[in-house]
C-alpha positions as CSV (number, residue, x, y, z in Angstrom):
1,M,2.1,29.7,18.5
2,M,5.4,28.7,16.9
3,T,5.8,25.2,15.5
4,S,9.2,23.8,14.9
5,K,9.9,21.6,11.9
6,L,12.6,19.1,11.8
7,L,14.6,18.3,8.6
8,L,15.6,14.8,8.0
9,P,18.1,14.3,5.2
10,V,18.1,10.9,3.8
11,A,20.5,9.7,1.1
12,L,19.7,6.7,-1.1
13,L,21.3,4.9,-4.0
14,M,18.2,4.4,-6.2
15,M,17.6,1.9,-8.9
16,A,15.9,3.8,-11.7
17,G,15.5,3.5,-15.5
18,A,17.0,6.6,-17.0
19,F,15.3,7.5,-20.1
20,G,17.3,7.2,-23.3
21,S,20.5,5.9,-21.7
22,P,22.1,2.9,-23.3
23,A,21.7,0.9,-20.2
24,A,18.0,1.7,-19.8
25,V,17.4,0.9,-23.5
26,A,19.1,-2.5,-22.9
27,G,16.7,-3.1,-20.0
28,E,19.5,-2.9,-17.4
29,P,18.8,-1.0,-14.1
30,V,20.6,2.4,-13.8
31,T,21.7,3.7,-10.5
32,Q,21.6,7.3,-9.4
33,D,22.2,9.0,-6.2
34,L,19.2,10.6,-4.6
35,K,19.3,12.9,-1.7
36,V,15.9,13.8,-0.1
37,Q,15.1,16.1,2.7
38,F,12.1,15.2,4.8
39,T,10.4,18.0,6.8
40,Y,7.9,17.3,9.5
41,S,6.6,18.8,12.7
42,P,7.6,16.8,15.8
43,S,4.3,17.7,17.5
44,A,2.2,16.5,14.5
45,S,0.2,13.3,14.8
46,A,1.7,10.1,13.6
47,T,-0.8,10.0,10.7
48,D,0.2,13.5,9.6
49,V,3.9,12.8,9.9
50,Y,3.6,9.5,8.0
51,S,1.5,11.0,5.3
52,G,4.1,13.7,4.7
53,L,7.0,11.3,4.7
54,S,5.1,9.0,2.3
55,R,4.3,11.9,-0.1
56,T,7.9,13.1,0.0
57,A,9.3,9.7,-0.8
58,R,6.9,9.0,-3.6
59,D,7.5,12.4,-5.2
60,A,11.2,12.1,-4.9
61,C,11.2,8.7,-6.7
62,T,8.6,9.2,-9.4
63,A,9.5,10.5,-12.8
64,A,7.0,12.5,-14.8
65,G,5.3,11.1,-17.9
66,R,4.8,7.7,-19.2
67,R,6.9,5.0,-17.7
68,S,7.4,1.3,-18.3
69,L,6.1,-1.2,-15.8
70,Q,9.7,-1.9,-14.8
71,Q,10.3,1.8,-14.2
72,Q,7.1,2.0,-12.1
73,M,8.2,-1.0,-10.0
74,Q,11.6,0.6,-9.5
75,E,10.0,3.8,-8.4
76,K,7.8,2.0,-5.8
77,A,10.9,0.2,-4.5
78,C,12.8,3.5,-4.3
79,A,9.9,5.1,-2.4
80,K,9.7,2.2,0.0
81,Q,13.4,2.3,0.8
82,L,13.2,6.1,1.4
83,L,10.2,5.7,3.6
84,D,11.7,2.8,5.6
85,S,14.9,4.9,6.1
86,A,13.0,8.1,7.1
87,V,10.7,6.2,9.6
88,A,13.7,4.5,11.2
89,R,15.7,7.8,11.5
90,I,13.0,9.9,13.1
91,G,12.6,7.3,15.9
92,R,8.9,7.7,16.7
93,A,7.3,4.5,17.8
94,D,3.8,5.7,16.8
95,V,5.0,6.5,13.2
96,A,6.9,3.2,13.1
97,Q,3.8,1.3,14.1
98,L,1.7,3.1,11.5
99,H,4.4,2.3,8.9
100,Q,4.4,-1.4,9.8
101,N,0.6,-1.4,9.6
102,Q,0.6,0.4,6.2
103,S,3.4,-1.8,4.8
104,G,1.4,-5.0,5.3
105,P,2.7,-8.6,5.4
106,Y,4.4,-8.4,2.0
107,A,6.5,-5.4,2.7
108,S,9.8,-7.2,2.6
109,A,8.9,-9.1,-0.6
110,G,10.3,-7.8,-3.9
């Protein structure tokens, strides 16, 4: 049985604290371009698709090592933006419903 996988490129201008940069040391947010490619199987369940999208967004936005609380918050915001964009672009109502349920009532806050 052959399964097809779809690639979903998503570009995002990310707010991230770059280590050691003068702006980061001064506590100012630093922007960087981030291009992420999501891969998923169209025949997979909504749970499997959403789990893969979430993992890809989190991995793309998370820096290794110790990070300040501000950097961790920026990483979470980055992952949320990527996931929001990916869910919207694939256009599956079941995945969108799962995303809405997982995001909770405070998803737009922050």
